[in-house]
C-alpha positions in Angstrom: 154.3 -150.8 53.1 158.1 -148.6 52.6 158.9 -150.6 49.5 155.1 -149.8 48.5 156.0 -146.3 48.7 159.9 -146.9 46.9 158.2 -148.8 44.1 155.5 -146.6 43.4 157.7 -143.4 43.2 160.2 -144.9 41.0 157.5 -146.2 38.8 156.1 -142.8 38.4 160.0 -141.4 37.5 160.4 -144.3 35.2 156.9 -142.9 33.2 157.2 -139.2 33.9 158.7 -139.2 30.3 156.4 -141.4 27.7 156.7 -141.7 24.0 159.1 -138.3 24.1 155.8 -136.6 26.1 156.3 -135.1 29.6 153.6 -136.3 31.6 153.3 -133.5 34.7 150.8 -136.0 36.7 153.2 -138.7 37.0 156.3 -135.9 38.5 153.4 -134.8 41.0 152.7 -138.5 42.1 156.9 -139.0 42.0 157.2 -136.4 44.8 154.1 -137.4 46.5 155.6 -141.2 46.4 159.3 -140.2 47.8 157.5 -138.1 50.5 154.8 -140.8 51.5 158.2 -143.0 51.7 160.2 -141.0 53.9 157.4 -140.8 56.2 156.8 -144.9 56.0 160.1 -145.0 56.6 160.3 -142.8 60.1 156.9 -144.3 61.4 158.1 -147.7 60.7 161.2 -148.4 60.8 162.4 -145.3 63.2 159.4 -145.8 65.6 157.7 -149.3 65.1 160.7 -151.4 64.9 162.6 -150.3 68.2 159.1 -150.2 70.3 157.8 -153.3 69.3 160.9 -155.4 68.4 163.4 -154.4 70.2 161.8 -153.7 73.0 160.5 -157.5 73.3 164.1 -159.4 72.0 166.2 -156.7 74.5 163.7 -156.5 77.9 160.4 -158.6 77.3 161.8 -162.0 75.6 164.7 -162.9 78.7 161.9 -162.8 81.2 160.3 -164.8 78.9 162.6 -167.4 78.1 165.3 -167.1 80.5 168.0 -169.2 78.4 167.9 -167.9 74.7 170.3 -169.8 72.6 172.4 -166.7 70.7 170.9 -163.6 72.6 173.5 -161.7 72.7 173.6 -162.4 69.2 170.6 -161.7 67.6 170.0 -158.8 69.7 173.8 -157.3 68.1 172.3 -157.4 64.4 168.6 -156.4 64.8 170.5 -153.1 66.6 173.0 -153.1 63.7 169.8 -153.3 61.2 168.4 -150.4 63.4 171.6 -148.3 62.9 171.4 -149.0 59.5 168.0 -147.7 59.3 168.7 -144.6 61.3 171.8 -143.8 58.6 169.8 -144.1 55.5 167.2 -142.5 57.0 169.4 -139.2 57.3 169.8 -139.7 53.1 165.7 -139.9 52.8 166.0 -136.6 55.0 168.0 -134.7 52.8 165.9 -136.0 49.3 162.2 -135.0 51.0 164.6 -131.8 51.7 165.5 -131.4 49.0 161.9 -132.0 47.1 160.0 -129.8 49.6 162.4 -126.9 48.9 162.3 -127.0 45.0 165.8 -127.4 45.1 165.2 -130.7 42.4 163.0 -129.9 40.0 162.2 -133.5 39.2 163.3 -136.8 41.3 165.8 -138.8 39.2 167.3 -142.6 39.3 170.9 -141.8 39.4 171.4 -145.4 38.7 170.4 -144.3 35.4 172.9 -143.9 32.6 173.0 -141.1 29.8 172.4 -142.5 26.1 175.7 -141.2 25.1 177.1 -143.3 28.5 175.7 -146.3 27.1 176.8 -145.9 23.8 180.8 -145.3 24.2 180.8 -148.3 26.8 178.7 -150.8 23.7 181.6 -149.2 21.6 184.4 -150.2 24.2 182.2 -153.5 24.7 182.8 -154.5 21.2 186.3 -153.3 20.3 187.3 -155.3 23.5 185.6 -158.1 22.5 185.4 -158.9 19.3 189.2 -158.7 18.0 190.5 -161.9 17.1 194.1 -161.5 16.4 196.8 -159.2 17.9 199.8 -157.4 16.1 202.0 -159.4 17.1 200.8 -162.3 15.6 199.1 -163.8 18.7 195.5 -165.2 18.8 193.1 -164.1 21.2 190.7 -166.5 22.0 188.6 -167.0 25.1 190.2 -164.2 26.8 193.6 -165.5 26.5 196.4 -164.3 24.4 197.8 -167.4 22.9 200.7 -167.1 20.7 200.6 -168.6 16.9 203.0 -170.8 15.7 203.8 -171.9 12.1 
């Protein structure tokens, strides 16, 4: 469910500005989705995961099957996932607190590039990859500078 809440919030962030018009409903739904994501992350990954999965594999599993191959290795991996969930939850809490306290006017996807940055990157890309020759008579082909011999 946490992934569904995250995608719901992201979709509403993207749909907030459509056709040059700001849609307030999508902004509210993005905030609600963000808060729902934080709550579901806590409930499912920080409460139910250790309660059901870690308890079963660490405590009940050895009683049911005494010689489990790779028991310590797989439990180490599950505990590592739990530690990563705790680490990520700290960032989720910071985001939710900023939204609730109004420190963030709206939720933005920080991975998005501004249009100016995209145009600059396209110009740089075009300049780097569309030159066929260099100044000193070398031929630039397939990413390798080759000397012209006449």
